[in-house]
MINURO-504701 format. One record per residue (C-alpha): z, x, y; residue in one letter. Coordinates in steps of 0.1 Angstrom, whole numbers, padded with zeros to 4 digits, always signed. Each point is the difference from the previous one (the first is absolute). Layout:
! residues N
ZXYa...
! end
This chain:
! residues 186
+0001+0003-0002m-0011+0010+0037g-0027+0019-0011a-0018+0004+0032g-0032+0020-0007n+0010+0002-0038f-0002+0033-0002q+0028+0011-0017t-0002-0033-0026s-0038+0027-0001l+0016+0030-0005k+0023-0012-0025i-0028-0016-0022k-0015+0035+0003e+0030+0023-0006i+0001-0027-0038n-0033-0022-0007p+0017-0021-0026e+0026-0014+0026y-0008-0038+0011k+0005-0002+0034i-0002-0027+0020t+0009+0002+0040a+0008-0027+0021l-0005+0003+0039e+0000-0033+0024n-0017+0018+0029s-0020+0033-0013p-0006+0026+0020e-0035+0005-0020l-0023-0021-0017k-0008+0018-0033i-0018-0009-0034k+0011+0013-0028t+0005-0008-0039e+0022+0027-0005c+0031-0018+0011i+0005-0040+0006s+0004-0009+0038i+0018-0031+0014i+0001-0007+0033n+0018-0034+0004k+0034-0005+0012n+0030+0017-0020f+0023-0035-0002l-0029-0023-0004s-0021+0019-0024c+0000-0014-0036n-0004+0035-0022i+0004-0006-0039e+0003+0037-0012d+0034+0015+0000k+0004+0037+0008f+0021+0030-0014d-0001+0011+0037i-0002-0016+0034l-0003+0022+0024f+0002-0011+0039s-0005+0021+0029n+0016-0010+0034h-0005-0036-0009v+0037-0012-0003i+0006+0004+0037e-0025-0025+0009h+0019-0028-0020f+0027-0026+0023l+0010-0007-0031e+0003+0032-0026p+0015-0020-0028i-0033-0022-0007k-0019+0034-0001f+0022+0011-0024l+0003-0029-0020v-0041+0000-0002k+0007+0037-0010s+0015-0006-0027k-0014-0031-0013q-0034+0028+0000l+0020+0030-0024i+0000-0001-0033k+0037-0003-0017k+0006+0037+0003n-0015+0001+0033g+0002+0018+0028l-0002-0005+0036i-0005+0026+0024i-0001-0006+0036a-0004+0026+0031c+0012-0012+0034c+0010+0023+0031p+0033+0014-0002t+0036-0003+0015y+0005+0038-0007i-0028+0016+0026n-0005-0023+0031v-0041+0001+0012s-0020-0025+0022d+0003-0021-0030e+0029-0020+0006i-0015-0013+0031l-0026-0011-0018f-0003-0040+0009s-0015-0009-0030d+0031+0009-0022h+0021-0021-0001y+0030+0022-0017y+0009+0034-0008h+0020+0003-0032f+0027+0023-0014t+0010+0006-0030k+0025-0027+0000k-0016-0023+0009s-0035+0004-0020m+0029-0008-0026a+0011-0030+0011l-0039-0015+0005l-0003+0017-0041a+0031-0022-0013r-0008-0032+0018q-0038+0002-0009a+0010+0006-0040g-0005+0039+0002l+0019+0032-0007s-0001+0030+0025l-0006+0029-0019l-0004+0028+0025c-0004+0004+0035d-0022+0034+0019f-0015+0016+0027l-0033+0006-0004s-0007+0036-0008t-0038-0008+0011w+0014-0017+0034d+0034+0010+0014k-0002-0040+0016y-0011-0016-0031s+0034-0015-0025h-0012-0006-0033i+0021-0032-0019y-0003-0001-0038i+0005-0032-0016f+0005-0016-0031k+0005-0035-0017i+0044-0006+0000n+0003-0018-0034s+0032-0015+0014k-0005-0039+0015n+0004+0001+0033l-0020-0021+0024p-0032+0005+0005s-0011-0009+0032e+0019+0001+0035y-0006-0021+0027k+0001+0013+0034f+0018-0025+0025t-0019-0018+0032k+0023+0029+0019n-0006+0022-0017h-0041-0002+0003l+0010-0009+0040d+0015+0033+0005l-0030+0013-0020f-0024-0013+0024r+0019+0009+0031k-0001+0036-0012r-0040-0001-0003k-0004-0015+0029k+0022+0027+0022i-0021+0026-0020f-0033-0013+0011s+0015-0003+0034f+0008+0039-0001w-0034+0009-0018s-0016-0016+0034e+0025+0020+0024i-0005+0033-0020d-0038-0006-0001y-0003-0011+0037r+0024+0038+0004l-0025+0023-0019c-0034-0013+0019q+0026+0001+0033n+0007+0039-0009l-0038+0006-0015k-0007-0007+0039k+0021+0031+0014i
! end
């Protein structure tokens, strides 16, 4: 998920042609035609995928969901019983301008991600700072075998607060853009 320009998916297929790879990207950066990987250009939450996967890898996707538990629940439905979910997202350890992106609803810590996982019926196996990008954090989940709630509903208050946050960041982004434009004139 979050296949972007599909280069990671294509590279993995090149490494091992035996792998069956399905790349999902709602807004692809690049339109490609290939028969070596399956490409799905649909919204993750609303698309119907029959296959079950050994590994579901998402690259900087979960932070864009207003209700990240729905993202994790849908991900859980797509993996095999012993499958894994690998989610990369901006890290809380090394702060970058990623934290200011107005399309990011959340920035996660190990504790917040573990709580989300539990609510989605998953267990957080491990987390670590990416070795290839000091601004990315990796979280690895598996299906929780214990009987836990499989879904959590955000209250209207939660959603209102997130919408207000997005509005503030959108306003900040516009002011920042105008400031940059004015500085270029100097």
